[in-house]
N, C-alpha and C positions, 0 to 999 in steps of 0.2 A: 927785194917784194913789190908785182908789179901794180898798175892801175884797176886790176880786175881783184887780183886779192885785197887790197887797200880797200876799194870798195865793200868787199864782204865785210870785212874787220870793223868798219866807220857804220855798214848797217848794224853790225849787232852792239856795237855800242849805245846806236842809238835807240836798242829796248832796253837797256840799264833805269831802274824808278830810282833808283839814288846819284849823285854826283859820286864821280872818285874823289879822295880824298887832296887836299889842294897842295898844302905843303908839302914839300922835301922830304921833309923830319915824318909829316906823317905818312907819307908814300910808303919808306924805306922802312917803318915799322909794322904796316899793312903785311912789307911783303917779308919782312922778317915772320912774322904771324903765321903768314902761308908757306914758308918756310918750315914751319915749327921748329923757328927760334936760330935757325942755322944760318949765321951771318957769312959763311963763308958761301953756301948757295945765293946766296942775293948777292955777292958779292962777284960771283964769275958771274950770275946772269946778268951784272950790268956793265962787269968790265973791267973792275977796279979792286983795290984792294979789301980784304978784310978789314984792318984797320979803318979804312975810310965811311967803311958800312958803319961800323963800333961811331965813330963819330959821328955821325950825322945821329945816331940813335940819341947818344950825349947830350947832343943840341951844339958842339961844340964848332958845329959846321954849320951853316942853315941856307947859304945860296950855293948852288951845283952850276959847275961849269953848263951852258947853252945846249952843249952836246951831251952828256950826264943827263940832263936836263931832261931833254928827248925820251931820252933813252926810260928812264926813270919811268916816266909817262907811260909811256908804250908799254912796258912790262905789269904795270900797276892794272892798265886797261884788259890786257891781254890775260888778267887773271880774276879781275873783277865780274863779278855777282854770275858764277859758273852757270847756277840753275835758272837765270832767270833768260840767260842766253842761249842753252838749251830749250830750254822751254818755246823762245821763240824761232831756231832754228827748227824746232821738229813739227810746227804748227805752221811756218815756213814749206815744212818738204811735204806734211801729208796733204794740207787743205787750202790755204792761203797761195801759195807760191810765192815769186819774189818777181819784183819791177825794177826793169832793166831801163835805165835814159844811160843815152849813148851820142857824141857826134864823133862820127867812122868815115870811115870810104865804104860805103857798100855797092857792092855791083854785079855784077855776075862776066862769063865770057861771052862777048858780044863784037861785033865792026863799031870803031870809034866811030865817034857820033848819033849812035843811036842812044834809046833811051835806057837801053841796057850798061852802058857804058859806065865803069864806077864814076861812082861822088859822092862826098861829101854831103852825110846826111845825118842830122838830128831825131831821133827816134826813141819815144818813148815806149814801155810795150809791158805789159806783163805776160809773164812767163806763167806756166801750168806749173803745176807743185812738183812733178817729176823730174825737171830741168833745177828748180832748188835742188831737189834730192843730192843730184846728181854732182850739184855744184859743192855741193855738203860736205861730198863722199871725198871727191878730188882735193878738197880743199885740207881734210882729214889726214887723206892719204901722203899729204906733199907736195900734190902734184907742182910743177909748171905756171908759169905765168901762160904759156902758149896752149895749152890744155886748159884750164881755165874760160881762156878766148873760144875755146873748138867747142867749148859747151854752151858759152853765150850765144859766138855765129849760129849753131847750129838750133835751140829753141828759136831765133830772132828768124832766120830762115822757115824754121815748120809755122812759125807762130805768125811772122808780120809778112812775110814776100810772099809765102803758098796760104794763105790764109785755113789750117789746120787742113790740109791735101784739098781744097774747092780749086785750088787754082795752080799753075805752073806746075805740074809736075815735071819730074827730075832738075829740077830749079836748084845749080850750088852755087850758094852766095859767097862771094869772099868777107870778109871782117878784118880789114887793116886802117894803118894811121890812124887808132883812136886818142882823139883830141881830150875826149872829157867821159868819162863813166862812172856813174853812180845805183849801186844796186841798195833797193831798199826794201824792206819787209815788205808783203800785203798786207 
């Protein structure tokens, strides 16, 4: 997953009302409960054997390898509080929008040395709900990182650079070399 997709997941995790289970055993128990008791499904999702999942449930294994611990936490985070996550996404997509904070190369096609020449900029901008809805829809359909970047770039182009159609008509903004990107629900 790319930087925009991860930022969307982190923004969703910031809406949780309770912390995720802290210990590996509690995390495994939660995933097994979500899978309606199927240790096989949990094992497949984590990329381990079914017997390993059963050992965690019995308390025979207490500390996972670092790579398994990361996969386990990611999987729990992905399933944690789905109604809270959905409510926050719905609110962002219909009324509040999403805030984009990015440090990336922005610019337009222009002669070298002009103010239009692309350069690294730090921009924090609230995007309207329509762009949030498009981002969520694209993420739900499994869109790639480039498509998510294009939606964010189009939103920044319209809201920040064109000032919602009040200036720079016809301006096409390039959004490349992303050094940092963070998204947050408004």
